[in-house]
Backbone as CSV, one residue per row, in Angstrom:
resi,resn,N_x,N_y,N_z,CA_x,CA_y,CA_z,C_x,C_y,C_z
1,MET,12.135,-0.590,-1.461,11.437,-0.522,-1.215,11.386,-0.915,0.969
2,LEU,11.772,-0.356,1.512,11.420,-1.573,2.840,9.940,-1.373,3.228
3,ASN,9.070,-2.123,4.074,8.034,-2.034,4.323,7.700,-1.812,5.600
4,LYS,7.949,-0.586,6.317,8.551,-0.687,7.657,6.476,-0.209,8.634
5,LYS,6.421,-0.112,9.727,5.524,-0.479,10.719,5.386,0.586,11.240
6,PHE,4.483,1.822,11.466,4.001,2.533,12.322,3.088,2.749,12.505
7,PHE,3.404,3.536,14.416,2.738,3.459,15.788,2.017,4.172,15.264
8,ILE,0.862,3.826,15.374,-0.498,5.522,15.658,-0.793,5.728,16.040
9,ALA,-1.345,4.918,17.204,-2.031,5.013,18.482,-2.291,3.653,19.739
10,LYS,-2.830,4.864,20.392,-3.157,3.220,21.365,-4.776,3.417,21.820
11,THR,-5.341,1.532,22.144,-6.651,1.564,21.811,-6.947,2.685,23.228
12,SER,-6.244,2.176,24.187,-6.743,3.022,25.329,-7.171,4.313,24.928
13,GLU,-6.605,5.274,23.830,-6.882,6.299,23.823,-8.909,6.828,23.288
14,LEU,-8.786,5.966,23.100,-10.097,5.447,21.729,-11.444,4.857,22.734
15,SER,-12.013,5.858,21.922,-13.639,4.936,22.501,-14.782,5.632,21.327
16,GLN,-16.214,4.557,21.826,-16.641,4.577,20.198,-17.503,5.212,20.166
17,SER,-17.887,6.733,21.174,-17.988,8.179,20.039,-17.555,9.253,20.413
18,THR,-15.749,8.912,20.490,-14.658,10.333,19.650,-14.219,9.228,18.708
19,ALA,-13.812,10.272,18.367,-12.332,9.640,16.806,-11.453,10.901,16.660
20,LYS,-9.929,9.802,16.578,-8.806,10.687,16.797,-8.835,10.802,14.873
21,GLY,-7.908,12.410,15.091,-6.751,12.271,13.769,-6.162,12.045,13.848
22,ILE,-5.026,11.310,13.385,-3.788,11.185,12.481,-3.522,12.151,11.874
23,SER,-1.370,13.175,11.837,-1.135,13.034,11.614,0.650,12.701,10.543
24,LEU,0.305,12.668,9.665,1.620,11.974,9.404,2.268,13.321,9.147
25,ASP,1.992,14.384,8.725,3.045,14.536,8.733,3.548,16.677,9.467
26,GLY,2.365,16.551,10.850,2.683,17.200,11.385,1.632,18.137,11.484
27,VAL,1.389,18.467,10.465,0.296,19.993,10.400,-1.555,19.202,9.925
28,ASN,-1.400,18.678,9.466,-2.382,17.648,9.061,-3.713,16.788,9.676
29,ASP,-4.233,16.235,9.749,-4.530,14.734,10.136,-5.347,14.756,8.430
30,GLN,-4.259,13.862,8.259,-4.304,11.979,6.941,-5.149,10.975,7.168
31,LEU,-5.283,10.992,8.562,-6.081,9.684,8.826,-6.886,10.079,10.372
32,PHE,-8.080,8.975,10.219,-8.030,9.500,11.784,-9.049,7.509,12.338
33,LEU,-9.561,7.557,12.935,-9.327,5.989,13.924,-10.741,5.908,14.335
34,VAL,-11.512,5.428,14.250,-12.765,5.662,14.927,-12.558,4.051,16.014
35,MET,-13.490,3.386,17.017,-13.798,2.085,17.370,-15.087,2.016,17.160
36,THR,-15.783,0.836,16.714,-16.373,0.451,16.939,-17.346,-0.828,17.951
37,GLU,-18.350,-1.008,18.032,-18.251,-2.276,18.714,-17.514,-3.317,19.411
38,THR,-17.108,-3.399,17.685,-16.095,-4.495,18.061,-14.965,-4.733,17.478
39,GLU,-13.947,-3.218,17.187,-13.065,-2.963,16.621,-12.887,-2.000,15.910
40,VAL,-11.369,-1.843,16.082,-10.835,0.261,15.335,-10.441,0.120,13.657
41,MET,-11.520,0.703,13.214,-10.992,0.589,11.568,-10.055,2.510,11.743
42,ILE,-9.600,2.235,10.544,-8.548,3.366,10.089,-9.227,4.013,8.877
43,TRP,-9.771,5.510,8.836,-9.767,5.513,7.322,-8.742,7.075,7.519
44,VAL,-8.968,6.978,5.950,-8.175,8.566,5.056,-9.163,9.582,5.125
45,ASN,-8.158,11.023,5.139,-8.974,12.074,5.827,-9.969,12.633,4.707
46,ASP,-10.457,11.975,3.373,-10.831,12.927,2.703,-11.956,12.400,2.259
47,CYS,-13.280,12.988,1.771,-14.526,12.850,1.931,-14.865,12.764,0.189
48,PRO,-15.426,11.193,-0.129,-14.917,11.368,-1.890,-16.425,12.582,-3.003
49,HIS,-16.720,13.256,-2.146,-17.683,14.737,-2.514,-16.942,14.828,-3.374
50,ASN,-16.117,15.678,-2.540,-15.122,16.398,-3.462,-13.414,16.956,-2.458
51,HIS,-12.980,15.752,-2.273,-11.905,15.541,-1.478,-11.576,17.008,-0.116
52,ARG,-12.015,16.726,0.314,-11.649,17.412,1.654,-11.949,17.002,3.075
53,PRO,-10.606,17.418,3.698,-10.990,17.241,4.654,-12.625,16.570,5.512
54,LEU,-12.919,15.599,6.399,-14.117,15.745,6.626,-14.530,16.733,8.061
55,GLU,-13.115,16.610,9.235,-13.856,17.702,10.454,-13.668,18.876,10.082
56,TYR,-14.421,19.376,11.229,-14.657,20.387,11.520,-13.260,21.074,11.862
57,GLN,-12.973,20.846,13.094,-12.406,20.991,14.167,-10.930,19.499,14.555
58,LYS,-9.838,19.737,15.167,-9.547,18.317,15.995,-10.450,17.669,15.992
59,ASP,-10.201,16.589,15.629,-10.941,14.773,16.336,-12.452,15.095,16.064
60,LYS,-12.998,15.725,15.423,-14.882,15.701,15.895,-14.812,15.828,13.378
61,PHE,-15.355,14.705,14.156,-15.268,13.850,12.709,-16.786,12.709,12.841
62,LEU,-17.057,12.122,14.004,-18.601,11.639,13.953,-19.409,12.608,14.474
63,SER,-20.419,11.896,14.043,-22.184,13.006,13.850,-22.001,13.304,15.844
64,ALA,-22.750,13.834,16.273,-23.472,14.053,18.204,-23.093,12.956,18.404
65,ASP,-23.677,11.670,18.709,-24.447,10.746,18.892,-23.467,9.706,19.035
66,GLY,-22.129,10.047,18.164,-21.180,9.058,17.890,-21.264,8.345,16.678
67,LYS,-23.180,7.301,16.744,-22.938,6.749,15.798,-22.368,6.099,14.139
68,HIS,-21.951,7.806,13.527,-21.255,7.733,11.676,-20.457,8.338,11.587
69,ILE,-19.870,8.836,10.930,-18.682,9.577,10.522,-19.702,11.146,9.893
70,VAL,-19.065,11.914,9.725,-19.663,13.448,8.819,-18.863,13.881,8.490
71,CYS,-19.025,14.257,7.306,-18.329,15.088,6.450,-19.320,16.358,7.519
72,TYR,-18.424,17.281,7.830,-19.391,18.561,7.929,-18.963,19.835,6.765
73,ALA,-18.493,19.737,5.983,-18.636,20.487,4.338,-19.578,20.507,4.325
74,HIS,-20.125,20.036,4.059,-21.874,19.552,2.865,-22.538,18.143,3.543
75,SER,-21.890,17.947,4.694,-22.582,17.173,5.774,-23.579,15.866,4.579
76,ALA,-22.389,15.120,4.475,-22.652,14.194,3.958,-21.978,12.962,5.020
77,HIS,-22.882,11.615,5.623,-22.609,10.462,6.333,-22.313,8.956,6.219
78,PHE,-21.652,8.884,7.059,-20.470,7.640,6.540,-20.594,6.440,7.556
79,ASP,-21.489,4.926,8.013,-21.153,4.038,8.138,-19.470,4.191,8.582
80,LYS,-19.342,3.685,10.170,-18.314,3.860,10.869,-18.129,2.665,10.378
81,VAL,-18.324,1.404,10.118,-17.646,0.046,9.502,-17.312,-0.169,8.385
82,SER,-18.499,0.188,7.335,-18.137,-0.395,5.827,-17.718,1.229,5.021
83,GLY,-18.001,2.325,6.490,-17.441,3.793,5.904,-18.124,3.829,4.315
84,GLU,-19.763,3.625,4.146,-20.538,3.408,3.691,-21.129,4.757,3.099
85,CYS,-21.115,5.735,2.112,-21.979,6.858,2.378,-23.735,6.765,2.648
86,PHE,-24.415,6.656,3.271,-25.933,6.870,3.566,-26.607,8.136,2.975
87,ALA,-26.444,9.144,3.515,-26.630,10.157,2.979,-26.044,11.393,2.650
88,GLY,-26.539,12.035,1.944,-25.289,13.446,1.708,-25.303,13.317,0.512
89,PRO,-24.439,14.015,0.084,-23.859,14.230,-2.031,-23.164,13.451,-1.993
90,CYS,-22.594,12.151,-1.480,-21.813,10.979,-2.199,-22.240,10.288,-1.872
91,LYS,-23.983,9.733,-1.833,-24.481,9.070,-1.177,-24.283,7.969,-2.512
92,GLY,-23.445,6.065,-1.696,-23.249,5.348,-2.572,-21.596,4.924,-1.992
93,LYS,-20.553,5.891,-2.044,-19.626,6.521,-2.034,-19.052,5.912,-0.796
94,LYS,-17.468,5.925,-0.614,-17.055,5.130,0.328,-15.705,6.295,0.484
95,LEU,-15.199,5.625,2.070,-13.754,6.411,2.421,-12.863,5.071,2.446
96,ARG,-12.133,5.743,1.913,-10.917,5.267,2.113,-10.307,3.694,2.851
97,LYS,-10.418,3.106,3.548,-10.077,1.760,5.328,-8.225,1.749,4.703
98,ILE,-7.886,1.997,5.893,-6.586,1.392,5.739,-5.662,1.010,6.896
99,GLN,-5.692,-0.386,6.168,-5.157,-1.657,6.527,-4.441,-1.361,8.576
100,HIS,-4.667,-2.504,9.268,-3.769,-1.975,10.414,-3.703,-3.664,11.348
101,HIS,-2.739,-3.291,12.261,-2.485,-4.523,13.096,-2.386,-4.012,14.578
102,GLU,-2.668,-4.400,14.910,-2.912,-4.436,16.898,-2.161,-5.354,17.309
103,ILE,-0.868,-4.164,18.840,-0.259,-6.000,19.286,-0.207,-5.390,20.289
104,ASN,-0.357,-5.663,21.105,-0.221,-5.693,22.849,-1.495,-3.868,23.213
105,GLY,-2.328,-3.842,22.668,-2.576,-2.211,22.765,-2.489,-1.092,22.152
106,GLU,-1.730,-1.498,21.044,-0.921,-0.677,19.959,-1.153,-0.348,18.758
107,ILE,-1.765,0.498,17.801,-2.821,0.072,17.018,-1.038,0.472,15.383
108,TYR,-0.856,0.003,14.918,0.613,0.099,13.553,0.080,-0.015,11.566
109,VAL,0.724,0.922,11.634,0.174,0.646,9.548,1.686,0.471,9.175
110,GLU,1.231,-0.545,8.494,2.397,-0.533,7.370,2.896,0.999,6.342
111,SER,3.893,0.788,5.926,4.551,1.989,4.916,3.554,1.909,3.851
112,LYS,3.447,0.908,3.454,2.753,0.834,2.150,1.292,0.936,2.121
113,SER,0.362,1.064,3.025,-0.444,1.412,3.382,-0.951,3.329,3.059
114,LEU,0.688,4.078,3.527,0.506,5.266,2.939,0.075,5.460,2.374
115,ILE,0.676,4.977,1.079,1.205,5.532,0.041,0.508,6.125,-1.007
116,ASN,0.080,7.467,-1.228,-0.727,7.563,-2.314,-2.207,7.648,-1.526
117,LEU,-2.653,8.500,-0.552,-3.844,8.628,-0.046,-5.279,9.208,-0.295
118,LYS,-4.591,9.606,-1.301,-5.890,10.308,-1.376,-6.015,10.228,-3.172
119,GLU,-6.709,8.507,-3.329,-6.493,7.523,-4.578,-7.921,7.643,-4.988
C-alpha cells in the first residue's frame, strides 16, 4: 500500500481561538485542528469517554476563551498541546494525535495516519 500525503488545510485558516474540523468522508468531521502558541495540532474527533464526536456544531471544539478543547456531550476538558483530559469523566485519558507535515503554509497528513482513527 502506498503512503500518500493528503492536504488538510492552510495554516492561514487557523487561529489560537478557533478550531477547524476536517471531514474525510464529506459528512462528519473525523479530525480537527487547533493552533497553539507555537504549533498546529491535529486530533482525532473522538472523546475517550464514550467515543463520540467532541463538537456540538461545526468547528466548535474549544472552550469559550479558546484555551482548551471541550467535549460538549459530557463536559470533558482537554489540554490543547498534550490532548490530556484534565476535567470531566475521562480525566487522565488522552485524545489521539495525528502526525502531520507543514510545507509552505500547507498542512498534510500521511494516509497511514488515517487508518483506524478510533483506536
